[in-house]
N, C-alpha and C positions, 0 to 999 in steps of 0.2 A: 505494500501500500504504499501511496505516496499522500505526504502531508505537509501542506505550508503554517507554520506554525507562529505565530506573533509573539514573541519574547520582549515582558516588561519585567526586568528586574527592579525599576522604583527605588527606593529609599532604603535606608540603615543596612541589614543586615542583605535586602534583596541582592546586591551584588554578588553576596558569597553565598546565599544557596543557590542562585538563581542555577548557575555553571555547574553544582551537581546533580543537578536535575537533566541538564543537556545531557552531560557526560554518559548518565543511564540511560538515555532516550538513544543514545548514540549507538549504545553497547546492544542496546535492544534490537534499534534497528538493521546494525551487522546480523545480529545470530537468528534475526526472523527473514533475513531481504526484505526489509523495506526501507524507503527514504523520506528521511524525515530534514525539509529547509527549515532553516530558524531567519524570522525577520525581525530584530531589535528595535525597539523605538521606544522613546522616554515619556515618563509621569511624575505625578506628585511632584513635591518640593524639588527633585532635579529639573523637569520640566520648567518650574517656575522660574530658577534661576537664568536656566539657558535660554526659554524663551518668553516667560512671563504668564503660563498659562499650564496649569496643573494637566490639564488632556486637551494637547494640540491637536487642530487638524490633519497632522498628518500621522501620527500615533491612530486619530481615529480610522483613517484611512487604512494605514496598515493591518489594520485589527478587522476591517472588511473585508480586506484582501485573501483574509486569513482562512484557515480548517479551523483553529482551532486558537484562543491566546492561552498562553501560560504566563501569569501573572506572578510576584510578589509580593510587594505589600508598600505602602506610601506611607508616610510621616515623617515629621521631623519636630524638635521641641523647639524651634525658631519659631513655630506658627502660634503653639498651642496655650500661649498665656497671653494674647491679643484678642479680646475680644471683636475687634473693631474690625479686625480684616476680613475684607469682603474674598481672599481668594487665597486659599488654602488649600495641602496636599488633597485630601480630603474631598475637596469639593469638586479635584479629578475624579475622583473614585465615581462618587456619584453621576457624576457625566457620562462615566464612561459605562456606568449601567444604565443609564435614563439612554443613550444612543444608541445602545448595543442593544434596547430592550430586553437585557437580563432580570426579566420578573421573578425567578424560580430558583432560590439558594438551596443547595441541597447540599446537608453536613451529616454526614454520619458519625457514628459516637460508638466507637467499643471498643473494650480493653483489652490488654496484652497481659496474657497472665503474668508475667516476668516482670511487669511493673504495678501490680495490685500495689505495691507495698509503696510506691510511689503517691500516689492519691491521697489526701487528706482525709478520706472517707474510710470505713469499716469496709475490709474485703470480702466480707459474707455478704454486703449491701449491692457491689460494681459486679462480682465477677459474673462473666457471663452475658453482662450487660453490652445491647447490641442493636442501637435504632439509628432513625433519621430524622435529624431537625429540618423540614422543608420550610422555609422563609422569604416570604413577599418581598422585593427588593426593592420595586422602583415605586410604591403610593406611600400613604400615610405619611407621616407627622414630617417625614423627610424631606417631603416634595411638594408639601401642604405651603399655601401660601402662609409667609411671614411675616413680623414686624417688629422692630425694635427701636425704643427710642430711651432716656432717662427712666423714664418711669414707668415704662409699658412694654412687654413683650407677650408676643404669642407666633406658636406653632399650630396650625390645622392640618389636624387628621382626618383626611378624607379619602373613603373608597368610593367606586365607582361597582356596579355591578359584576360588571364585563372583566377587571382587576381579580375581584374574588373568585369567578368562576372559573376563571383562567388557571388560576394557583392552586385550587381546590382539586381540580381536574387533574392537577402534574400530582397532586398528596395521594389522590383516591389509586390512581393506576401505581403508584409505588407500594401500594398497600397492596392491593391485588399482588403483587410477583413479588410481596414480603410474606408476611405474616395474615395478613389479613384483615389489619386491625388499626385503624386512624383516631388519632386523638386532635379534634380541633380546639386550640389554645384562642383566648380571648378574653371580655371583660365585658362579658352582655350586663351586667347587672349595673353596667353606672357606665357605659359607653355608648352611644348609639351607630359609630361605624361597628363597633362587635356588634351588636344587635345583629346589624345586615349581615355582617359575616356570618353568623349563627342562624338565620333567617334562611340565607340562600346555600347553606352545607345542608340545611333539615329537607330542602328541594333536590338537592343531588343525592342525596342517600339511595333513594329506589334506583337510582343508573348501576347503582354498585352492590346489588343482594348479597356480596359473597364478604364485602367488606364491614366488619363490625367498628360502629364509631361513638366513639364519648364525649363530652366536650367537658371542657376543662377549665374556669378560670387562671391567670397568668399570676396570679398570687399563691394559689394551690399549685400547679404545675411548676413553678420554681421552686417549691419545695419538694415536693414528688422525685424530681427528677435525682435527685441527691439523698433521698430515701426509700425510696421504690425505681432504679432505672429499669430495674427488668421488666416495669409494669408495659413499658411503652415499645412500640414497633417505628411506626412515622407518626410523627408531630407536626402537625402546618397552624402557622400563625403570622403575624402582622408582620411589618417591619420592625417596629420599634420592638416589640416585645422577642422577635424572634433574633433581633441584634444582642440583647442582652439574655436570651435564654441558652443563643448557643456558647456566648463564651462562656456559662456558668457550667457548662460541660465541660471543658477542661478539665473539671476536678474530678469526673469520672476518671479519665484517661491518666492523668496522672501530670500531663504537662500538652500545654498547647502547642509545643512544637511537632506535636503528633497528629494533628490533623487537618486533613485535606478538607476540600470543596471545592462543589461545581455551581457555578452562575447558568441557569440555560434559559435561553427564548427566543428573542424572532428574529435574530442574526446569528453573529459567532458565538459560539460556545464558550466562557472561559473555566481555567481551572486554578485555583490559587490556596495557599494554607491560610490557616485563620487568626496566626496569631501575630499579625503586624508587624511594624519596621522594627519594632525594637532597635531604637537608634544606639542605647550607650554600649551595645556588643557590638556596633559594625567597624569593623576591620579589626577584631582581636579573634577570628576564627575561632570563635566558641558558639555559636548558633546551631540550633539541629536541623540538619536538610531534610529531615525524612517527612516533613509534614508537603515540602515544597516537591521530594520526588512522588510521594503517594499519590498530589492533585498530577504529577503527571502521570500515574498508571490509570485516576479516575479517567484522565483525558482519554488514552488508547482505548479505553474499556467502553469509554462513550461510542467511539466506530467500530466495535465490536471485536479489537484486537484484544479475548477475556484471558487468550495462556499468557499473551505478553506482558498485561498488566497483572495474573497472578504471580507469574515471576519476578516481576517488581516487589509484591507484598509479600513472599516468600522470602525475597534477599532481605527486604526490609527487616521481617521478622527474626532474622537469622542473625541479623548482626544484633540486635536487642537480645538474643537468646545469648548470645556470646559475649555481651556486657564489651559489644564497641559502639558507644553511645559518649555523646556529648557529655559534659562536665552537668548537667542540672539533672540529669536521669543517671548518671554511673553510680554503680555501687559503690559502697566505701572501699578504699584501698584499690577500684582497680584500674587499669592501664587509663590515662591521660590520651584522650581523640578531638580531635577537632572538627571544624564543619569539612575538612577536605579531604581527612582520613579516616571520617567515616562515609564519605559519598566514592572516594577512593575502595572500601571496600567492598562495598555493594558493586559498584562496576565490576572489580574484581571476580565476584560471585557471580554473575550474571554472563560473564564469559566463560566462565568453568564451570558453569551448572549443564 
């Protein structure tokens, strides 16, 4: 298979973890006789510094012309503490999602047996947890009408029926392919937008008779993903709730450096780790590249390359089992491996498998 891949390393640790994913893809391409072509483009703080725009038109064109986007992260502390700034790295991320029509964010949450002890949660609670959070990505407060002055500010949490229907369709279909259990998360006892979500979900239920649907308020769900994570199979929710909930689930895996994601929609699909840019670690060869590498595996599986994706997952699993880990998840007294060393080990595993 031939794939043209837009590569957006972004900010912080992005330029360090992205090459590891590309080296892994090159090893897979060689082993399975594929051809992957990479087209790098700028975004985030790097793009603001270069051209004054966190998601410039040239980057957008590169993404639209590609079969898939492999993205790392954006964010820079220079932009964090000035609320009056109109342009910031995250503005480019929202623009990318909107322009590419990426309305469905898919974040798998699963445990690694050898890392159960790294979670702050009790092992007996999290062992065997395996669910997917599907977050609506282009609506709600993040994209609604906004206003701010020195005395008043507001963000409008607006959703249209069509936006709700399309993300629920994705969620129902995921549940059909998994364990036939869907949890719709909202705040319908308070928010009008949530009541519309619940209304539409109930209307769609009869179309998916094999899916068992339950409804849960976001505050209850936020508790239960940590106290009963094995209860869930597929969770679907709106943009703001999903943003918070998917970061919370990192407590289950023990590290955000292990969570990949996909963003799907109207145009080019995008694949990215969930951990952000971690600028404090930039340039120190400390960042865990596994989430970036596993995002590449999700990308291959999206195009039906399941054996290739499975081999990458196996290599990542084995790196953890054999304590080839970056410092934040390494066992006490274990050998030091940096970003590059972990990536090299995984490439070597694939080449020799």
